[in-house]
C-alpha positions as CSV (number, residue, x, y, z in Angstrom):
1,M,151.2,159.2,63.0
2,S,153.1,160.5,66.0
3,A,154.4,157.0,66.8
4,V,155.7,156.3,63.3
5,S,157.3,159.7,62.8
6,L,158.9,159.4,66.3
7,A,160.5,156.1,65.5
8,A,161.8,157.4,62.1
9,S,163.2,160.5,63.8
10,N,165.1,158.4,66.4
11,V,166.5,156.1,63.8
12,L,167.9,159.0,61.8
13,V,169.6,160.4,65.0
14,K,171.1,156.9,65.8
15,R,172.3,156.5,62.2
16,G,174.4,159.6,62.4
17,G,176.8,158.0,64.9
18,D,177.5,161.2,66.9
19,I,174.3,161.2,69.0
20,L,174.9,164.6,70.7
21,T,175.6,166.5,67.5
22,A,172.7,164.8,65.7
23,R,170.4,165.8,68.6
24,M,171.6,169.4,68.3
25,V,171.0,169.5,64.6
26,L,167.6,168.0,65.1
27,S,166.6,170.5,67.8
28,I,167.8,173.5,65.7
29,V,165.8,172.2,62.7
30,M,162.7,171.8,64.9
31,A,163.0,175.4,66.0
32,L,163.5,176.6,62.5
33,S,160.5,174.6,61.3
34,V,158.1,176.4,63.7
35,L,159.7,179.8,63.4
36,P,157.3,181.0,60.6
37,F,154.4,180.2,62.9
38,A,155.7,182.4,65.7
39,F,154.3,185.4,63.8
40,F,150.8,184.0,63.7
41,V,150.2,182.7,67.2
42,P,149.7,184.8,70.4
43,F,152.7,185.4,72.6
44,P,152.5,183.2,75.8
45,P,150.7,185.0,78.6
46,R,153.1,186.1,81.4
47,E,151.4,183.9,84.0
48,T,152.2,180.8,81.9
49,L,155.9,181.4,81.7
50,P,156.6,179.2,84.8
51,F,155.0,176.3,82.9
52,F,157.4,176.9,80.1
53,A,160.4,176.9,82.5
54,V,159.4,173.6,84.0
55,S,158.9,172.0,80.6
56,M,162.3,173.2,79.5
57,V,164.1,171.7,82.5
58,V,162.4,168.3,82.1
59,H,162.9,168.3,78.3
60,W,166.6,168.9,78.7
61,F,166.8,166.1,81.4
62,Y,165.1,163.7,78.9
63,Q,167.3,164.7,76.0
64,F,170.6,164.2,77.8
65,S,169.4,160.9,79.3
66,A,168.4,159.7,75.8
67,I,171.7,160.8,74.3
68,R,173.5,158.7,76.9
69,A,171.3,155.7,76.3
70,L,171.6,155.8,72.5
71,H,175.4,156.2,72.8
72,R,175.7,153.0,74.9
73,G,173.1,150.6,73.4
74,D,171.5,149.3,70.3
75,L,168.4,151.3,69.2
76,S,166.4,148.1,69.2
77,L,167.3,147.6,72.9
78,V,167.3,151.0,74.5
79,F,164.4,152.6,72.5
80,P,161.8,150.0,73.6
81,V,162.9,150.4,77.3
82,M,163.0,154.2,77.4
83,R,159.8,154.6,75.4
84,G,158.0,151.6,76.7
85,L,158.4,152.6,80.4
86,G,157.3,156.1,79.5
87,P,153.6,155.3,79.9
88,L,154.2,153.8,83.4
89,A,156.2,156.9,84.5
90,T,153.5,159.2,82.9
91,A,150.7,157.4,84.6
92,L,152.4,157.6,88.0
93,I,153.3,161.2,87.7
94,A,150.0,162.2,86.1
95,S,148.1,160.6,89.0
96,L,150.0,162.8,91.5
97,V,150.1,166.1,89.5
98,L,147.1,166.0,87.2
99,H,144.9,163.6,89.3
100,E,144.4,161.3,86.3
101,S,143.7,157.6,87.0
102,L,143.7,154.3,85.1
103,S,140.8,151.9,84.6
104,P,141.3,148.2,85.5
105,W,141.8,147.3,81.9
106,Q,144.4,150.0,81.5
107,I,146.3,148.7,84.5
108,V,146.3,145.2,82.9
109,G,147.7,146.7,79.7
110,L,150.3,148.6,81.7
111,V,151.4,145.4,83.5
112,A,151.6,143.5,80.2
113,A,153.7,146.3,78.6
114,S,156.1,146.4,81.6
115,A,156.5,142.6,81.6
116,S,157.3,142.6,77.9
117,I,159.8,145.3,78.4
118,I,161.7,143.3,80.9
119,V,161.9,140.3,78.5
120,F,162.9,142.6,75.6
121,A,165.6,144.3,77.6
122,M,167.3,141.1,79.0
123,P,171.1,141.3,78.2
124,T,172.0,139.6,75.0
125,G,175.8,140.0,75.0
126,A,177.9,136.9,75.2
127,T,180.8,138.6,77.0
128,L,181.1,140.4,80.3
129,D,181.8,143.7,78.5
130,A,178.6,143.3,76.5
131,R,176.6,142.7,79.6
132,R,178.0,145.8,81.3
133,L,177.2,147.8,78.2
134,D,173.6,146.5,78.4
135,R,173.3,147.5,82.1
136,A,174.6,151.0,81.4
137,A,172.3,151.4,78.4
138,L,169.4,150.2,80.5
139,F,170.1,152.6,83.3
140,W,170.1,155.6,81.0
141,S,167.0,154.2,79.2
142,V,165.1,154.1,82.5
143,M,166.2,157.7,83.2
144,T,164.9,158.6,79.8
145,A,161.6,157.0,80.6
146,A,161.4,159.1,83.7
147,G,162.0,162.1,81.5
148,V,159.2,161.1,79.2
149,G,156.8,161.0,82.1
150,L,158.0,164.3,83.5
151,Y,157.8,166.2,80.2
152,A,154.5,164.6,79.2
153,V,152.9,165.8,82.5
154,A,154.6,169.2,82.4
155,D,153.6,169.8,78.8
156,A,150.0,168.6,79.3
157,R,149.6,170.9,82.3
158,A,151.1,173.8,80.4
159,V,149.1,173.3,77.1
160,R,145.9,173.0,79.1
161,E,146.5,176.4,80.8
162,I,147.3,178.3,77.6
163,P,144.3,179.4,75.6
164,T,145.9,178.6,72.2
165,P,147.6,175.2,72.1
166,M,149.7,176.2,69.1
167,T,151.3,178.9,71.2
168,F,152.8,176.4,73.5
169,I,153.8,174.0,70.7
170,V,155.6,176.8,68.7
171,W,157.3,178.5,71.6
172,L,158.4,175.2,73.2
173,F,160.3,174.2,70.1
174,L,161.7,177.8,69.7
175,I,163.3,177.5,73.2
176,D,164.1,173.8,73.3
177,W,167.3,173.8,71.2
178,I,169.2,176.1,73.6
179,G,170.3,173.4,76.1
180,V,171.6,170.7,73.8
181,T,173.2,173.3,71.5
182,T,175.1,174.8,74.5
183,V,176.4,171.4,75.6
184,T,177.4,170.4,72.0
185,L,179.3,173.7,71.4
186,W,181.2,173.0,74.6
187,Q,181.9,169.3,74.0
188,R,182.8,169.7,70.3
189,K,184.7,172.9,70.4
190,G,187.4,173.0,67.7
191,A,185.7,170.2,65.7
192,L,182.1,171.4,65.5
193,M,181.8,171.8,61.7
194,K,183.5,168.4,61.2
195,A,181.0,166.8,63.6
196,V,177.9,168.7,62.2
197,R,178.6,168.0,58.5
198,P,177.6,164.3,58.4
199,Q,174.4,165.1,60.5
200,I,172.9,167.8,58.3
201,R,170.9,165.7,55.9
202,G,169.5,163.2,58.4
203,G,169.1,166.0,61.0
204,I,166.9,168.1,58.7
205,V,164.5,165.2,58.0
206,A,164.5,164.0,61.7
207,G,163.9,167.6,62.9
208,V,160.8,168.0,60.7
209,L,159.6,164.5,61.7
210,G,160.2,165.4,65.4
211,T,158.2,168.6,65.2
212,F,155.3,166.8,63.5
213,S,155.4,163.9,66.0
214,Y,155.5,165.8,69.2
215,G,153.3,168.6,68.0
216,L,150.6,166.1,67.4
217,A,151.2,164.6,70.9
218,I,151.0,168.0,72.6
219,F,147.7,168.8,70.8
220,A,146.4,165.4,71.9
221,Y,147.1,166.2,75.5
222,T,144.2,168.7,75.3
223,L,141.8,166.0,74.2
224,T,142.3,163.1,76.6
225,D,144.3,161.8,79.6
226,T,148.1,162.2,79.4
227,A,148.8,158.5,80.0
228,I,146.6,157.4,77.2
229,V,148.3,159.7,74.7
230,T,151.7,158.6,75.8
231,A,150.7,154.9,75.7
232,L,149.4,155.1,72.2
233,R,152.4,157.1,71.0
234,E,154.8,154.6,72.5
235,T,153.7,151.9,70.0
236,S,156.6,153.5,68.2
237,V,158.8,150.9,69.9
238,V,157.7,148.3,67.4
239,F,158.6,150.6,64.4
240,A,161.9,151.7,66.0
241,A,163.0,148.1,66.8
242,A,162.2,147.0,63.2
243,F,164.0,150.1,61.8
244,G,167.0,149.2,64.0
245,A,167.1,145.7,62.7
246,F,166.6,146.4,59.0
247,L,168.4,149.7,58.6
248,L,171.1,149.6,61.3
249,H,171.7,145.8,61.2
250,E,171.1,145.5,64.9
251,G,170.1,142.2,66.6
252,F,166.4,141.5,66.9
253,G,165.5,137.8,67.1
254,R,162.4,135.9,67.9
255,R,162.3,136.8,71.6
256,R,162.4,140.5,70.9
257,T,159.9,140.1,68.1
258,I,157.4,138.5,70.5
259,A,158.1,140.9,73.3
260,A,157.7,143.9,71.0
261,V,154.3,142.7,69.8
262,V,153.2,142.0,73.4
263,L,154.4,145.5,74.4
264,A,152.4,147.1,71.6
265,C,149.3,145.1,72.6
266,G,149.7,146.2,76.2
267,L,150.0,149.8,75.3
268,L,147.0,149.6,73.0
269,L,145.0,148.0,75.7
270,M,145.8,151.0,77.9
271,Q,144.3,153.3,75.3
272,A,141.3,151.0,74.5
273,G,140.4,150.5,78.1
274,A,139.7,154.1,78.9
């Protein structure tokens, strides 16, 4: 459920055209969607505030990297890369910070997923400009993947330290909107309302879906290893690539179809091999 709602949320952000403004609307909606719950969950203990601070920094790094990637490349190209490499980044960071490790079968799944990502992400542009665009999109996609690994580990560590997981989920979303909103206000000054108006409908739906998607993922961090949660959630690449092809009329083709299926199988093998 987290994977499907994640893919749908990203498609709605991409369809809006102005990725930065769409992301701001999405983040504000996510904050508003959890606001009523703030009155029913405990306030974060003071000793856990540093965990919130770390999570906020890495979430903002991820968000701005994702905005750059989505601005520069097709959703069906950049999304599989930035999400598909996420489990690899998560596994590496989790092994260092959380002392989590992968089984042999999980390593096989991770290698299969990484190989399929390389095939999926090969430049498809026929001109030099298109190839440059692909390289720029891939760079920011890799940065986004690093952000996925960082926020997954930071959030897993935080939610495991807080007695009530819902406290972290609610307060994370209540704070998360500040960074992207500040940048959007600065970048779109003088034309903010004109930029926001086309994003409202899609942003509301995407925000609710985003809250549902990552709220489920954060809760899952309390149940099993971080890399396993991230790997299973990243099967969203198949849904996102399909959405990009059918809703946004982006190129897909047989090579990407096969690579997306192999990617999903590799990620599922990571989860099943635990």
